[in-house]
N, C-alpha and C positions, 0 to 999 in steps of 0.2 A: 497233082493227085499225089504222088510223090514225095513229091517237097513240104506238101501242107502237113501228111504224115512223119516227115524227118524231123518235123519244125515242133511238133506236137511231143513227139518222142523225143525229143531234145531236152525240152521245157520240162516234160514229166522225168528226165534225168534228172537235173538242175535240182529241181525241189527234194526230189528224194536223196541225192549228193547233200542238202542244208540242211532237210532233217535228221538227218546220218550223224552232220557232223557236229549237230544240236542233241543229241542223246551222246552223242561219245564225251562232249565237255560235260554232258548234264553228271552221268557215271564218272567221268574222273575227277570233278568238285567234291560228290560225292564222298568216290571214293578216297581220296585226300582231308576229306573234312573228317572220315569216322579212322581212319590212319591219326591224324595228330590228338585225339579224341582220344584212343586208346594207348598212344606210346604217352601221351604228354600223363597220366599217373604212376609215380614214380615217389616209391618210397622216399624218398630223400627230402621232397616237396610234400605227398599229403599223409605220409609213415606209413608201417608195414601193414596195417590193417585196412587198407583201401577199400569201403562197401561199394558195392554198384549204385549206388544213389550216387555218391558223389559224382562219380564218373560224368551219371548223366547230369547231374547239375553243371559241371564243367562243361559237356558236351552243349547243353541249354543254354550257357552264359555265352558261348559262340559263335551261335547261330546265326546272328544279324549279321556280326561282323563277318563270320568269315563266306558268306552265303545267301547276303541282303543284298546283290544286281545279279541273283540268279535263284528266281522264285519258285522256278517247276524242282527245282534239285534242294531249296528251302523245306518245300512242301514233302520231300521224300524223306529226309531226314527228320522233322517234327516230327511227323507220323511215328516214326521209327520211337524216339524220343516217346513221346507219349502213348503208344502201347505198351514201353517197356516203364513207363512210370503206370501205366492203370495193372501191369503184370504185380509191380510189388504194393500194390496199392495206397498211390499217391497219389489222388483221385483231382484232386484243386491243379497239379502238375501237371497232369496227364488231359483234363482239360484244357488249361490254357494253350496247352499245344495242339491237340485235336482239333478244338477250335479257329486256331489259325489256321491248319489245313483244309478247313472244310469251308471257309472266307476265300482259300485259294480254289477251289474248287469249282463253288457257286459263282466266282466271278469270270474265271480262265479256262474251264470245261465242260464239253456235254455232259449231261447227267449217264451217259451210256458208253466214257471214254473208258478203259480199263483204270486207272488211276483210280479216278473220280469214284469208282465199283470198290476200289479196294479200299478207299480214305472213308466212304462210307460204310465198310464194314470195321476196321474199327471205331467211327464212332456210334455206330451200334454196339459193338464190345462192349465199349465206354458208359454207355448209357443203359446196357444193362448191367455192368457190373456195379452201377451205383444206383443200382434202383429205382432208375427213372424206365420201369417197365413199359407203362403207357405208351410212353415217346419212343423206345425201343423196338414197342412191338410193330408201331406205324411204320419207322422208318424203316425198319425192314421190308413189311409189303411192299415199301415203295421201292426197295434197292435190291428185291429177291427177281423181280420179272425182267430187271433191267440183266442182271448178273445171267440170267438162262440167256435169255438172246445173246448177249454180245460176248459172254463166255466159254456158255455150256454147263447142262446140267451135271456134270463130274469133277467142272473145274474146283482149283480148291477154297478161290473166293464164294464162289456157289454156294458151294457143302457149307464153310465158315457162316454164313450169311443164312442159311437155312437151320443151322445148330442155335445160332444165336438168338432167330426170330423162336425155336423151339425150346430154347431155355429163360427166354423172357414170357411164352406161356405157362411152361411149368410154375415159373414161380409165382405167374398168375391165378394160378390154379386149373386152369384151361388143359388140363390132362388129357382129351381125347386130342385135340390136334397137335398138344407139343407130340403126343406119340409119332403122332403121322410123320411129324417131322423128324425127329428124333427117333 
């Protein structure tokens, strides 16, 4: 029994080490990508009045080339780029990146994976911002229970999803239900 237990523990340790190495490689790739993206904005290349959208366009152009062989890292970066485009009101560009993230999530992750929930929050916020309110509401209603169960009621992503749902309901004129959430 002791030998079997030791063998099981050794396998679990190997799997945990492999996951940790994978996460470290992903984090390193993301960090290098953003460091290059932010330092590539040089006045002698783009002029002294570089806009945030210019930086995003350059980063967006580099995603496939720099992270094409690391789909998880690519999804994280695309989510950040998509969220940034959304907050700037560049909805076509936001949709391009966030759609790619959701394709990754749908094909690679379980619905209650923490990144799947975070990506879902970004997608729901995009739907709400573009006045696709029925879609935003339906998406949030599916996502919110997963976030509560997996992350907890007070987790920032859960709160954001609840807020997005509340804003979509408010925009649709469902004031009583929106007030409960907001």
